[in-house]
C-alpha positions, 0 to 999 in steps of 0.5 A: 376509410383514411389511414389514421382511422385504417391503423386504429380500426387493425388495433382494435381488430387483433386486440380482439381477436385474442378475446376467448369470451367475445364469441358466439356460442352455438351447441358449444362452438365459438365463432368469433365476429371481430371485424363488426365489434371492430367497427363497433369499439372503433365508433364509439363515443364518436357523436354518431348513430351506429346503424347495424344492417344486415340480412335477418338473422346473421347475427346482428342482434347477438353483435349489440345485445351479447358481443358488444354489451359484454365488451362494454361490462369488461371495459367497466361499464355497469349494467344500468348504463347499458339500456337494451331493447328489443324491438320485435319482442312482444313485450316491448310493443308499446315501445313501436311508438316514438314517443313512448320509446323516448320515456323509457330510454329518458326514465333510465338515464339517471345520473351524467354518466355515458349511456349505451343505447342498444335498439334491434329492429329499430325500423319497426318504429314509426318516425325512427329518425326523429327519435334517435335524432333527439339523442344526438343532443344529449352528451352522455347518450351513446345510440347503436340500432339494427335494422334489416331494410335498406330503404329505410336505415342504408341508403338515407342514412346520410339525410336522415341522421344528417350527416351522422348515420355511422353503417356497419354492415353485417353478413352471415358467417363467412367462410373463415367464421364457419369454419373456425367453428366447426374444423375438421376437414377443410373440402368437408366443411366447404360442402356443407358451407356451399351447402347450407350457407352462413347463417350462425343458427344453421350450425344449431342442427345435426342433420339435412333436413333439420336445416333445410326444414329451418332455412325453408320456414325462414324464407317463408314466414320471416323474408317472404313476409317481410317482402310481400306485407311490407310491399304490399306485393299482390302477385305473390305467384309470380313472387316466387318464379322470379327469385325462384328464376334468380336463385337458379342463374347467379352468375347470369348477365340480366336484366328487368326486360331480359327477365320479363321475356322469360316469364312471358314466354312461360305465360306470365306476360303481365309480369312486367320489365318495371314490375321485375325492376319494382321487384327486385329492389325490394329483394335488395332492400331486405338485403336477400340478393345484391347487385353487380354492375358490369363495367367496361375496362378499358371504357372506364364506364359503367354498362347499365343494358345487364348487370348480375345479382348474386345471393346473400346467403347461399342457404337461403339460396339453395332452399328456394331451390329445395337443394336440388341445383348444386352447381357447384361453379356457379356457387363458389362464384356466389361465395367468393362474390360475397368473402370481396363484400365482406373484406370491404370492397367495392365489385362490379362486373368486368367486360373487356372489348377486344378489336382485331383483324382476323385471317382474312383481315376483317374487322372483328370486336370480341367482349371478355368478361372480368368476373369480379372488379374489386375495388377498394381505395386506390386498391383494385383487383381483378378476378376470375373463378375457375373450380379447376383449371384441367389442361392448357386450354382451359387456362388460357380461357380463364386468362383471355380476358386478364390479358386484356387489360393493359392497367398495372393493377393485379389479376386473379384466378380463383381455383377450387383446387388446394394449391399453392399460390403461384403466377404465370409468365404473363403475372396472373396469380393461381390461388385456391379457393380455401387460401382465399377465403381463409386470409385474409391478406390472401389477394396480395401473396 
């Protein structure tokens, strides 16, 4: 992110946060999503196709059709110059055909003023990139689309849109967004958030049964269907077991071979490492999970042997396990990972190797793990997640990996306790979970 763009973005974000109508209303609750709206506003009229990607039901459609459309209206854009197309609406089924979509859009553009073309779930259109690229040549067309499959809308943006595609990746509600809607006791909000996640529609339900049913049905009827039908997965039972295995072991280092061996021990010998690798890529494509690679901090290189997988939404993860496994330690780690990604960091899992001699004058080699190595431009933070640090022994354990990193980048331990930030004698910042989640500048305390 260059400095000029960053300043422009921050100015827009500051202004949007002060506009009360630009909020999502769910049963009377307002949930501002100013970060994503600011990115759309900043990119307005830049000659590129704006592509909003993210997990289904995370709020992409509302961002585009309501918040952004409302912003345009407040800026004086007439409704006849805002063309909204929902490709998941059965009444628009014919518009999934490329030529029909072009004809419809062209029929709405009747003068030389700027038209804002908003298309939801554009991956339903065959050869959609050809359709969208055709509007790059039209000076009074500004195109915005949403999509829920990274294979079509993320990894290939530069190729598909000839270098003129801007991706805005959207996540479910952060804890700060969630808390802005419900308020009240932070501990209670945290308990509900790590149980039911941040999909906005969850907030419309008032009981565990309703929330649990919504999340379970969402996985079964939307996410699983997307995965199995689109990718023609025949081994649906094994696929279910794989995703549940990931859900029950978030934060644990693994790879396809290790997972395959686990399945073989359970009698699923036909689920090979290659098949598992393919299935994992499918899950990443629809944004159900994200992969954090291992990074050798001292060697300054990536290690391909093991990675970690985190769930984009904890409610979906918990629903996969029927809300039976609520290990707050691992859930907190997953949520911290998501929060760092939401803030725009590239996040890896760190490994620090230490060599030395023991009391018998024998050489030894020991590896310490850093939960997260968060990078953004020239910034880097080394971060540990610790549910609690009740004594000196636990503090030493959490600090070991950080103290063995010799560079000058900031080192942080995030604890669940509601404490004031403080620094150890080694300069390590001890930061409370709520300070981290609710203050976007908390890493620089």
